[in-house]
N, C-alpha and C positions, 0 to 999 in steps of 0.2 A: 964591762961589760960583763965578764963572768959572775962576777960576784954578786952584780945585782940581780944576775938571771935567778941566782941561786938562793938570795934573798926574796925574792918573789915568788920561787915556790914554794919554799917555807912556809909562808905567810899562808900561804894558799892553802899547804896542807892541813896547817893548823886551824884555820877556819874553819875546814870539812870535819876535822876532830872534834871540835867545837859544838857543831851543829848535832853530828850525830849523837852526842853526849846528854846534850838538850834535848833527844828528841826521844832518846832512850830513859831520859826522866820523867816524861811528860804524864800529866793522870790520864786513866782512861775516861772518856767521856760519857756523863748519866746520860741513857735512855731517857725520854719524855715522850708520850702518848700523844698524838699528834690533835687538836681538836678543832675541828672543823667550824668557823664563824657561821650562826645563825644570822638572818637578818630583825634588827629591833625594830617592831613598828606601834604604832600607839594607835587603840583600837577604841570602840564605845560599844554598847549593846545596843547587839540587832533583833527587835522584837516585833512580833505583829500586833498590828494595832485593829480597831474596828471603830465606825462611827462614822457621824458626818465630818465631809474633807472640805475646809473653807478655799470658796475658789478667792484669791487674792488679787489684784489689779492694782495699776496706778495711774492718775486721771489728773485731771487738772479744773478746778470750779471754773465755772461758767455761766452766764447769766441765763436764767430762763425764759424770762418776759423783760425784754428792751425795747423801749419807744424812742421816734428822733422826736425832737420839738421843733416844730416850725410853726409857721403861719399861713391863715386861709384869707388876710388880706393886707393889701399892701398899707406903708403908709412909715409914718417914723417915731422909733421905741421912745415911749417916755418914760419907762418905770422898767428894772430889771431887778429880780428880787436876791437880793444881798445871800440869799445862801444857794441861790443858782448858780454854781460854781464846783469846779471839779472836784469831784470825792466828798463834797456836802451832802448830808441826806434833807431830804425836802418831804414835808406830810401831803397824804392824798388831800386835793383838792387846791394845794397854795397857789395863789396869782405868781405866776412867775414872769412874766411877760404883758406888758401893757403898750397899746397903739395910740398912736395920739386918734382921739375917736370924735373931732367938733367936725370935719365933716361928716362924719357917719349919722351923728347927733342929729344936723340941718336935711341929711337926707330921710331921716326919720319923721321929722317935724312935716318934710313935702308931703309926704307919702299920707300921714296923717289928715292932712289938711284936704289933699287929694279923695279919700276915703269919706270925709266929711262933703264936699260936694259931690260926690258920687252920690250918697244916702239922699242928699234929698234932688237928685235929682230921680232916683228912684220912687220918691214920694210923690214927685211931682207928675211923672208919666204914671203913675199907680190914680192920680185922684183925675188924669185926663181918660186913660181908660172907663171910669167909672160914669164920667161926663158923656164920653160919646154912648156908651153902652144905654143911658135912659137918652139923649138925644133918637136914637137910632129904634131901641124901643115905643119912644112915643109918633115915632114916623110912621113904626109898622101897627100902628094900632089905628093914626088916623086912615092910612090905606085902605084897612080892612072895612072901614064903613064904608068906601065908595070904591070895592075890589070889580064892579060891574063898568064903572069905568074904565079902566086898566087898558083897554084896547081904544081906546081914544086919548092918551097919554102922548104929552109931545114929545117927538124923538130926541130934543134938547134937553129935556129933563133928567139927568145923568143918573142924579139918587132914586130914581122912580126906576128906571130901567137895573140900576145896583140890587135893587132891595125891592122886589116886586112882596104885596102883601100876602098873610099865611091867612087863610077864612080860619081854620080851624083852633090855632092856639092863640095869634095872636103875637105869637117870639121874633125878632129877629133873626132873621135866617140866616146862617153862614155860608150858604152857597145856591142859588138858582138853578133846578134842571134845565139842562141845556144849553148854561151860559159858558162861557170862554172861558179858559182858566185866569186870563187878563182882568175879567169881573171878578174873579172868585180871591184873586190878591189885592184887590182893590176893596173887596168887601172888606180883608184883613187890617187892613192899613184904616179903613175907615173907625172899625175898633179900638184904634193906638196901641195893639197887643205886641204888634212888633216892638215896636219904639220902647213900650217897654220890658220885654227883653234885651236889649239894646243896653237898656240903660240899665240893667242886672248885671249883664256881663262886663258893663264897663265897671260897676263897682265890687266884679269878684276879682277883675284885673289890679285895681285899686289897692283892697286887700292884700292880694300876692305880694304888689310891690312893698304895702308896709311890711308886709313879715319877711321877705327881703332885706330889707333898708334895718329891721331888727334884731335880725338874724347876722348880719354884718356888723352892727354896734355890736353884740355880744362878742363875736369875732376879735374884736378887737384886746380881749383880757383870753389871755393864754395861762390855763391852771394845767397842774399836774393831775394827770390820772392817777395815779397810785403812790401810796409811798414807797421811795425806792432813792436810791442812792447816782448824782451826777456822775456821769460816766466823764461825758465835755459838754465844753459848753464855747461858744463862741459869739455872743451877746453882748450889746455897750447901750446904754441911753442917747441918744443921736443914734440910731445907727436906722437907715432906709430900708425896709425888708419887702420881700415880695412872695404873692403865695410860693408855698413850695417850698422854701430855702428852708435848708436846714439850719437850725443852731441851738442844736444840743443833744444829749441822748442821757434817761434817765434807767435803770437798772431796779426794777421789783425788786423789793428786799423780803416779800412773802413767801419764796422759796429759791433757792438757787439749783443746780444741777452740775452732775460731774459724768465727763462721759469715758466711759474706759473702751478699751478693747480686748476685747476677748480672742480665744484661738477658737476655733472650733471644738477642740475636746473639752477647752473648760466650760464650755457655755453646754457642753452635753452635759455635765456633772450637775448644773441648777436644774431640778425636776421645772416641767410647764415653765421655763423661761421664757420661748417663741410665742407660747399662747397666754401666758400671763396675762392679767389687766391692770388697771392701775393700782397701784399701793398694795398687793397681794404679796410679794417677795421682800420679805425685811433684809437691810443691811447694815453694814457698818462704816463709816468713813472716817479715817485719822491723821489729824493732823500735827504737827509738829511745829511750836511755838517757843520758843524761851527754855528752849530746851526739857519741855517737858510738852506730852502728846497728849492730844485733847479726841474726845469720839463724840460722832454725832451720828444718831439713828437716821437712817433714811430707807426711800423704799425704789424699788425698779419703777421707775417711771413709762418705761417705751425700751422696744429693741428693734431697732433699724432693719428694718425684712431684705437687704440689698447688702452684700458681703461689701467690704470694704476693697474697690480695683486695688489698691497698691500691695493690702499685706494679707488680704482672703481672712480677714478676721470678720467678729461680728460685733457691732457698735451696739453699746448697756449704756442707757441712761438715769439715773439716779435721781432722785427728787430726794431734796435737801429742805426741810422745812425748818423755819426759823430761825437761819445761817446766821443772824448777831446773836443770837442766844440759842442758849440749850445745851451748847456744849457740858463737857464734862469729862474729867481726868481718865484716861486710859483704862489706868488702875483703879477705878474707884468702882466701888461696887455698891453704893448706898443708893445710886440710883438720882442722887440730887445733884442739881445743875449747880454751877459756881457761879456765884453774882459776878467776879472778877474772869471769869473766861474769857479767852481772848474771840473778836468775831472770825466768822468762817470768811478769808479774804476770796475777792474774785480774782483770779489768776493764780492763788494758791495750787501747789503739787502737793495731792493727798494720796493717800492709800485706800483704797475699799477692799471688805471683806464680805463677802456673801455666804450663806451656808450652803453647802452643797450636796448633793444627792449621796447617800449612808452608802457605806463600803462593810462586807466582811472579812477582806485580810486586806489591808497594806501597813508599810512602813513609814514612819517619819526620820530622817536623817539630814543630816547638815549640808547645804546645797556643795561645798566643797568635797564633799565625800560621794559627789556623783561623776564618773570620770569620762574621759570623750567615749562617744558610742555608746553615751546610755548604760556604763557598766558599773559597778560595783565591786568591792574587793572585802571577802569576807573569809573572816578565820574560822576556821572551823576543825578539834581536835587536833590545832598544831599547825596544820595546812593551811594554805592560803588558795581560795575559792573564787576564780574572777567570774561573776556573774551578771549578765545584761537584766536589763530590770527595764519594765515598763513606767516612763513618766507622768505621773497624774496631774500634775500641779506641780510649779516651782514660781518660787521668788528666791530673792536676792540670799535668803540667809538660810531658807529651809523645801525640802522637795516631801514630794508625797511620792512612792514610786511602789511600785507592786512587783512579784518575782515567783515563780515555778515553784522555789523552795523556802518560801519565807516560812513555814513553820517549823524547819528544824533551827532557826535563830544563831545562834553566833554572836562573832565579835566584828563589829565594820571598820575597818582601816581608813583611818581620816589623818592619816599621815603619809607622805609621800614613799616609795620605792623607785631605785634606779633601775631594775627591768625585771619587773615583777611576770612570775611566769604561773600559769594553774598548776596548784599540787605542791610548790616548793614548801620546803618548810620555814617555819616565820616563830618569833617570838614575839608576844604582848607585853608591854611595857609596865602595865598594871598586873597582869597574871589571870587577865578574865578572860572569856571565850576559850579556854584551851583543851 
């Protein structure tokens, strides 16, 4: 045990001696200057601009004119235009539907026969009036020659009491002074004029019935009110239809419209928007199709004078003339339309751009450079400045902003920082904006 203890102490002392020797022989450490790590950021030029700011918004293409196709008379469909199918284009005036018209043709023939019969009745009544007038005139002339015997006329002579003679003119009297209204009415009947008026009224009624029958016959044919696209249809030959029954709808292809929802600040950028008349404010609609972007020139058609109850935005309607043609590539400045350009499809999601008011001072920045709380990070003289800004207009890609110190320029930080603070030193990756 004593030997083991002695060996253990010897080994421990040897190890301590070796450690002291190695410490004594170590080289002196070289002193180095401490370098503070400055964050590196990616930035672009932050410059002042001026001019008109485009108001950009998105919307959906929708019909400007759409009519529901129906019938005004009942019957069985005998013909349906093959082009009257969903998605097809029909020209203006084309016959879309036709109803069996045998019954309506018979009604026209019956009405024509009634008109002919009533025409003859009127002619007969006119002849009877002339005959009655001649007879009464001759009777008046005969009685004028024996006017002194009038008091002696027998009371049973009804005609003599109705029509006393006129000594001065010899004309047929229409009324006898002091005679009763019954005698006056009888005198009118004696001339057959009421019968003539009744015959003419019957002829008017027959002509009106003929017009109704002819109109009903015309309504057995339903035609397209304008050149358009069939949006929906539900008609087949043999179907029994009733007046007012909807059988489809057609959308006019003369023009479409795009409905935009603008904030009140965006609407304020467009000069005279709320007071604008039709086609006085120009705009452009951009539609992506097949990997290419096409542009259609449009106009502000109208502005809804009532704010949307859900968003409190201003609803603006753009009119797109010639939506099936007239499109051109967005980057084509020749102004020539393309023969193979696609039509502007209903329901397409498009982007609209309206020229706004010109401003003297604003900046265009990437949308991702706008920080929460409407702030931006700008590098000036190697230090970070956090600036509050007013957003004039913003889209998915860019934003138009203005701030008090815009004239000072600098570099706009587009990268992220873990803990940014105002005044902290930063380095710009490309060396600009120091």
